[in-house]
KELO-527168 format. One record per residue: x, y, z of N, C-alpha, C, O in turn. Coordinates in steps of 0.2 Angstrom, whole numbers, plus 5000, padded with zeros to 4 digits. Layout:
// KELO-527168
XYZXYZXYZXYZ...
//
This chain:
// KELO-527168
515649525136515449525129516049515124515949475120516549545126517149535122517449465122517649435117517349435128517549365129517149325125517349275121516449335125516049295121516149295114516149245110516249355111516349365104517049335102517049305097517549345106518149305104518149235104518449205100517749205108517649135108517249115102517349065099516649145100516249125095516549145088516349105083516949195087517149215081517749175078517949175072517949125082518549085080518349035074518749025070517749015073517548975068517149015062516848985058517149085063516849125057517349125051517949145052517149105045517549105039517449175036516849195034517949215035517949275032517749265024517349305022518049215021517749205014517049195013516649215009516749155018516049145018515649205020515149225016515849245024515549305026515549355020515049395018516149355016516249395010515749375005515449415002515649315004515149284999514449305001514049324997514249295008513649315010513449385009512949405007514049425010513949505010513849525003513349565001514249494998514149514991513449484988513149524984513249424990512549404988512049454990511549474987512049474997511549515000511649584996511049614995512249614995512349674991512049674984511649714982512149614981511849614974511049614974510749644970510849574979510049564979509749634981509249654978510049674986509849734988509849784982509449824981510449784978510549834973510049824967509749864964509949754966509449744960508749764962508449794958508549754968507849774970507849854970507349874967508349884973508249964973508349994966507950034964508749964962508849984955508249974951508050014946507949914952507349894948506749944949506449974945506649964956506150014958506350084955505850114952506950104956507150174954507050174946506850224943507350124942507350134935506550134933506450164928506150094936505450094934505150164935504750184931505250194941505050254942505250314937504950354935505950304935506250354931505950344924505850394920505850284921505650274914504850274914504550274908504550274919503750264919503450324915503050314911503750394916503450444912503450434905503050454901504050404902504150394895503550344893503350344887503350294897502850244895502150274896501750254892502050314901501350324903501050394902500450404902501550444902501250514902500950524895501150494890500550574895500150584889500650604883500450594877501250634884501650654879502250614879502750634877502250554882502750514882502950474876502550474871503450434876503650394870503150334869502950324864502950304875502450254874501850264878501850264884501350294875500650314878500150254878500350204875499650264882499150214881498950194874499050244870498650144873498550114866497850134863497350114866497850184859497250214856497250194848497750194845496650174846496550164839495950204837495450224841496050234831495550274828495150234822495550214818494550224823494150184818493650224814493350274817493550204808493050234804492850174799493050114799492250184796491950144791492250144784492450204782492350094781492650094774492150134769491550134769492550174765492150214760492250184753492850174751491750164750491750134744491550184738491350244740491550164732491350204727490550224727490350274725490250174730489450184731489350244736488850274735489750244741489650304746489850364742489450414744490250364737490450434734489850454730489750514730489450414727488850434723488150434727487650434725488250424734487750424738487250354739486750364741487550304736487150234736487450184741487150134742487950204744488250154749487950154756487450184757488250114760487950104767488150164771488550204769487850174776487950234781488650234783488950184786489050294783489750294785489850314792490350324795489250324796489350354803489150294807488950244805489350304814489250254819488650274823488550324825488150224824487550234828487750214835488250194837487250234839487350224846487350154848487750134852487050114844487050034845487750014844487949964847488050034838488650014837489250034842489649994843489150094844489550114850489550074856490050054859488850054858488750014864489049944863489349914867488949924857489249854855490049854856490349804859490349904854491049914854491249914861491749884864490949954865491049964872491049894876491349884881490549854874490449794877491049734876491049684879491449754871491949704869492449694875492649744878492749634876493249624882493849664881494249684886494049674875494749714874494649784874495149824874494049814875493949884875493949914882493649894886494449964883494449994889494050064890493750074895494050094884493650164884493550174877493950164872492950204875492750224869492450294868492050314873492650334864492450394863492250414856492550384851491850464854491650484847491950544845492050594850492150554839492350614836491650654834491250624831491550714837490950754835491250814830491650854832490950814824491250864819490750924819490150924820491050984817490651044816490251034810490451004805489551054810489151044804488951104800488451114797489451154801489351224798489951244795490451204796489951294791490551314787490951354792490751394796491651344792492151374796492651404792492951374787492851464793493451494790493851534795493651554800494551534794494951554799495551604796495851584790495651654799496251694797496751694802496551704808497451694801497951684806498451744805498551764799498651764810499151824810499551824816499451794821500051874816500551884822500551964822500651994818500451984829500552054830500052094826500152154824499452074825498952104821498952104814498552134811499452074811499552074804499352004801499651954803498852004797498551934795499051904790499251944785499251844791499651814786499351764781499551774775498851734783498451694778497851674781497751674787497351654777496651624779496551564775496751544770496051524778495851454775495251434777494951454783494851394773494351354776494551304780495051274779494151284785494351234790493751194793493151214791493851154798493351124801493551114808494151114810493051094812493251074819492951004821492450984818493350974826493050914829493250914836493650954839492850874840492950864847492950794849492650754846493350774855493250714858493250724865493350774868492950664869492950674876493650694879494150674876493650734884494250754887494750704889495350714889494550644891494950584893495450564887495950534888495250584881495750564875496150624873496550614868496150674876496550734874497250734877497250724883497750734873498450724876498850794877499450794875498450844879498750904880498450934887497950914889498850974890498651004897497951034896497851074892497551004901496851024900496651094905496051104905497151124908496951174912496651234908496251274911496751244902496451294898495951264893495751304888495751204894495351174889494651174891494351124894494351234891493651244893493351294889493651344886492651294888492251344884491551344887491251294888491351404888490651414891490351464886490651514883489651454885489251504880489351574883489251594889489551614878489751684880490451704880490651764880490851654880491551664880491751694873491451674868492251744873492451774867493051734863493351754858493351684867493951654864493851574865493551554870493951534860493951464860494551434860494951454855494751384864495451354864495451304858494951274857496051294855496051254849496751214850497251234853496651144848497251104848497351084841496951054838497951094839498151074832498551004832498950994837498550974827499050914826499750944826499850994822500250904829500950924829501150924821501650964820500950884817501150874810500950944807501350964802500450974809500251044805500851094806500951134802501151094812501651144814502251124809502551174807502451064808502951044804502851064797503251094793502251054795502051074788502051144787502351174782501851184792501851254791502551284791502751324787502951264796503651284796504151264790504451304788504051204788504551184783504251174776504551154771503651194776503251204769503051264767503351304764502451284770502151344769502551414771502651454766502751414777503151474779503751484775503951534773504151424774504751434770504651454763505051494760504151434760503951454753503751524752503751554747503351544758503051614757503451664761503151724762504051654764504451694767504051724774504151784775503751674777503351694783503751674789504151624788503651704795504051684801503851614803503251594803504351574805504251504808504051514815504151564818503651464817503351464824503551404828503451344825503751414834503951354838503351344843502951394844503351294846502751274851502851324857502351344860503451354858503451394864503151464863502951494868503051484857502751554855502151544852501851584849501751484853501151474850500651524852500151534848500651544858500151594860500151664856499751704857500751674853500751734849500351734842500151784840500151674840499751664834499051694836498651664841498751734832498151764833497651734827497851734822497051704830496651674825495951714826495651724831495651724820494951754819494551704816494751684810494051674819493651614816492951644814492651674818492751634808492151644805491751584805491951534802491151584808490651534808490051554804489751604806489851514799489251534795488751474795488951414793488151484796487651434795486951454799486951494803486451424797485751444800485551514799485251544804485851544794485651614793486151664797486051724797486651634800487051674804487751684801487951634798488151734802488851744800489151784806489151844806489551744810489851774816490551754817490751714814490851794821491651784822491751774829491451794834492351744830492551724837493351724837493551694832493651734842494351734843494551654844494151624848495151634842495351564843496051574846496451614844496251524850496951524853497151454853496851414856497751444850498051374850498351364857498851404859498151314861498451304867498951244867499251234872499051204862499451154861499451114855499051124851499851064855499851024849499850944851500150924856499450914847499250844849499650794844499750804838499950744847500350694843499850634842500050584838499350624845498850574845498250584840498150534836498050644840497450654836497550704830497850754831497450674824497650714818497050754815496750734810496850804819496250844818496250904821496750914826495850954820495851014823495351014829494751004828495551014835495151004841494851064844495251114845494251064846493951114851493651074856493451014855493451104862493151074867492451054865492051074861492250994868491550964866490951014868490451024864491051054873490551104875490451154869489951184868491051174866490951224860490651194854490251224851490851124853490451094847489751084848489351104844489551064854488851064855488451134855487951134852488751184857488451244857488451274850487951294847488951264846489051294839488551254834488251284830488551184835488151144831487351164832487051174827487251174838486551194840486351264837485751274835486851304837486751374835486751384827486351414824487251354824487351364817487051304812486951314806486951244815486651184811486251144815486351084817485651174818485251134822484951074820484751034823484851074813484551014810484950964807484750914805485650974808486150924805486150864809486050864815486350814806486450744809487150744812487650764809487250734818487850734822488150674824488550664828487950614821488150554822488950544820489050574815489350514824490050524823490250474817489950424816490750494813491050454807491650424809491950384806491950444815492550414818492450404825492150444828492750354828492750344835493550324837493950304833493650344843494350324846494250274852493750274856494650224851494650164856495250154859495750154856495250154866495750134870495750054872495250034874496250024870496249944871496649924877497149964879496449874880496849844886497449814884498049824887497449774878498049734876498049734868497649704865498449774865498449784858498749724854498649724848498949674858499149614855498649564854498649504852498049584857497449534857497149524850496949574846497149464847496949454841496149464840495949474834495849464845495149484845494949554842494449564839495449594843495349664840495349664832494849694829495849634830495849624822495249584820494949604815495049534823494449494821493849534821493449534816493749574826493149614827493149664822492649684818493649704820493749754816493549734809493249764805493849674807493749644800493049624799492749634794492749594805492049574805491549624803491049614800491749684807491249744806491349784800490949824798491949774797492149814791492349874792492249924788492649884798492949954800493649954797493949904795493950014798494650024796494950064802494650104805495650054802496050094807496550144804496750134798496650194807497050244804497750234807497950214812498250244802498950254804499350184806499850194810498950134805499250064808499450064815499950044817499050094819499250104826499250034830499450034835498849984827498849924831499549894831499749864836499949894825500649874825501049904830501449874834500949974831501350014836501149994843501549984847500449974844500249954850500549894852500649884858500549844848500849784849501549784851501849754856501949834848502649844850502649874857503049854862502249914859502149944866502049894871502349894876501549854869501349794874501949754875502149724881502349734870502949694870503449724875503749684879503549784874504049814878503849814885504249804890503249834887502949834894503049764897503249754902502949704893502949644895503649624897503849594902504149644892504849624894505049664900505449634904504849724901505049764907504849734913505149724918504249704913503949674919504249604920504349594926504449574915504849504916505549524919505749484924505849574917506549584920506449604927506849584931505949644929505849664936505749604940505949604946505349564937505149504941505749454942505849434948506149444937506749404938507249444943507549404947507249504943507749544948507449534955507849524960506749534956506449524963506649454965506749444971506549404961506649334963507449324965507549284970507849354961508549344963508749374969509049354973508349434971508449464977508249424983508549424988507649394982507349354987507749294989507849274994508049264983508549204984509149234988509449194992509449294986510049314990509849324997510249305001509249354999509149365006509049295009509249285015508749245006508649185009509349145010509449115015509749155005510449125006510849155012511149115016510749215013511049255019510749225025511149205030510149215026509849195032510049115033510149105039510049075028510249005029510949005031511148965035511349045028512149045030512249065037512649035040511849115039511949135047511649075051511949065056511149045049510848985053511448935053511548905058511748915047512248865047512848885051513148845054513048945052513548975056513448965063513848945067512748975065512548955072512648885073512848865079512448845069512448775069513148745070513348705074513648785067514348765067514648775074515048735076514348825078514648845084514148815090514148845095513748765088513248735093513648715100513348735105514148685100514448655106514748715110514748715116515048765107515248825110514748865114514748885120514148865110513548905113513348865119513148895124513248795118513048755124513448765130513248765135514148765129514548775134514448845138514448845144514448895134514248955137513648965141513648995146513148925138512448925142512548885148512248905153512948835148513048795154513448835160513348815166513848875158514248915163513948975165514249015169513348985163512949045165512749105161512349145163512949095155512749155150512049145148511849085147511649195147510949195145510949185138511449205134510349155135510349155128510349215124510649225119510049275127510149335124510849365123511049395118511249345128511949375128512349335123512749355119512149265122512549225118512349245110512749245106511749265109511449275103511649345100511749355094511849395105511949465103512549465098512449505094513149435099513649445094513449435087513549465082513049375086512849355079512349405077512349425071511849425081511349475079511649545077511449575072512249565081512549625079512949615072512949665068513249555071513549545065513149555059513249585054512549525060512049525054511749595053511749615047511649625058511349695058511949745055511749785050512549735057513049775054513149765047513249805043513149695045513249675038512649705034512749735028512049705036511449725032511449805032511249825026511749835037511749905037512249935031512149975028512849895031513349915027513149895019513249935015512749845019512449825012511949885010512049905004511549905014511049955013511450025010511250045005511950045014512350105012512650095006512650145001513050035004513350024998512850024992512950044987512249994994511749984988511450054986511350064980511350094991511150164990511650204986511550234981512350194988512850224984512850194977512950234972512850134976512850104969512250124965512350134959511650134969511050154965511150224962511050234956511450264966511550334964512050344958511950374953512550294959513050294953512750274947512850304941512450214947512150184941511650224938511550234932511250264943510650304940510950364937510650384932511550394939511750444935512050424928512050464924512250364928512450344921511850334916511950354911511350304918510850284914510350354913510050354907510350394918509950454917510250504912509850534908510950504911511250544906511050514899510950554894511050454898510850424892510050444890509850454885509650434895508950444894508850524893508450534888509150564896509050634895509350654888509050704885509850624885510050634878509550614873509550644868509050564875508550544870507950584872507550604867507750594878507150624880507350684885507250684891507550744882507750794886507150824890507350864895506550814889506050834893505850804899505450824903506250744900506150704906506350744912506750784913505850734918506050764924506450724928506350664928506850754933507250714937506850694943506650744947506750634944506350614950506750604956507350614956506450584962506750574968506950504969506550454967507450484973507650424975507450404981507550344984507050444985506750434991506350364992506450334996505850354987505550284987505950224987505850184991506550224983506950174983507350164990507450114992507550224993507950224999507450195005507650155009506850215005506350195010506250115009506250085014506250095003506150025001506749985004506749935007507350015003507949985006507949985013508149935016507750035017507650035024507149975026507349945031506649975023506149925025506449855024506349805028506749845018507049775017507649765023507649705025508049815024508549805029508149785036508449745040507649815038507349805044507049735044507049695049506749715038506449645038506949595038506849545042507449595035508049545034508349545041508549495044508549605044508849605050508449575056508749535060507849585056507349555061507349485060507349445065507249465054507149385052507849355054507749295057508449385053509049345055509049345062509249295065508949405066508949405073508449345076508649315081507849345073507449295076507649225075507549175079507949205069508249145068508749125072508749065075509249175074509749155078509549145085509749095089509049185088508849185094508449115095508449085100508049095090507649035090508148975091507948935095508648975087509148915087509448915094509548865097509648975097510048975103509548945109509748915113508848965108508348945113508348865113508248835118508348845107508348765106508948735109508848685113509548765108510148735112510048745119510248695123509748795122509648805129509148755132509248725137508648745128508148695130508448625130508148575134508948605126509148535125509848535129510148475128510048575133510748575136510748525141511248515144
//
């Protein structure tokens, strides 16, 4: 074996091997880093409380002066209009806001001391559109507490406006459970009370949310004759950059809240750019792997005469191929280890930056990227070994 290796390595160019090695290392590192970076930033893009959430639009009908005096068109959405919106190709999911049709008043306090009271209202949406943990989001008839979700803007208004001017204690999201709410509901000849508990704050929905089951029960109990057709709907779109959305909304005379379509277009653009960068990285990696395979093949071609001589004096094809196969496996194993080390180093650098901007981010595992590296190592090493063995078999058959 040592004699075979000494004979064959005489024409091996160290600069060439170094070039092949660096190309392979770059390709492996790009692939692993692309996967790991995608997994690390995915929560920012996709989780309910992330920076870039799924694209939701809130639609309502235009209110004119005629509506104010009761002579305008109906401002609610019929079931036919809802079905028509669901049938549009840009619509991914459609839900309706259901409002309370009775009078609601609420008093709030901490540790049994009432701080203030106010008239208010409730709305509900399907659970799929709620951007808060749903583990406590349920209500059954007979329960003495109703869960409530408030807009996050309400917390800021209370802390930096009302509480500051009235010398009341400020409330953080972490101690929201300390807030005690007594809700008075009046309608249909009834005047009843129930406890409320704030379980979270929504950044998506600017309304006071309660579960759909509570709205159905309370409307049936306190306003059985009221019209419950929704005046607002929430729409999840597939592609916020689709011009068909704007055309449809303008054609129907609808309005959007908070210019969310522009934000959605920015979200889609960022996702598109991220996908293009990952695709380019994958193509570079594939080219690097191919160059390494081609280089090893050319190295075998360069030593064809020596291999033919070894085969003629009695060495088997497997024995002649073994030094080159061990060389490629050793190079690929070293590349894998260095790529994993480089991945850990680069990841520590960009994670520090991400944590400074998104301190709520969770530290994920690099195991999927390591497993991908092992799979790539096995595929490339096996492909190189087969190419080498196939070429030596051709030499053996033509000797």
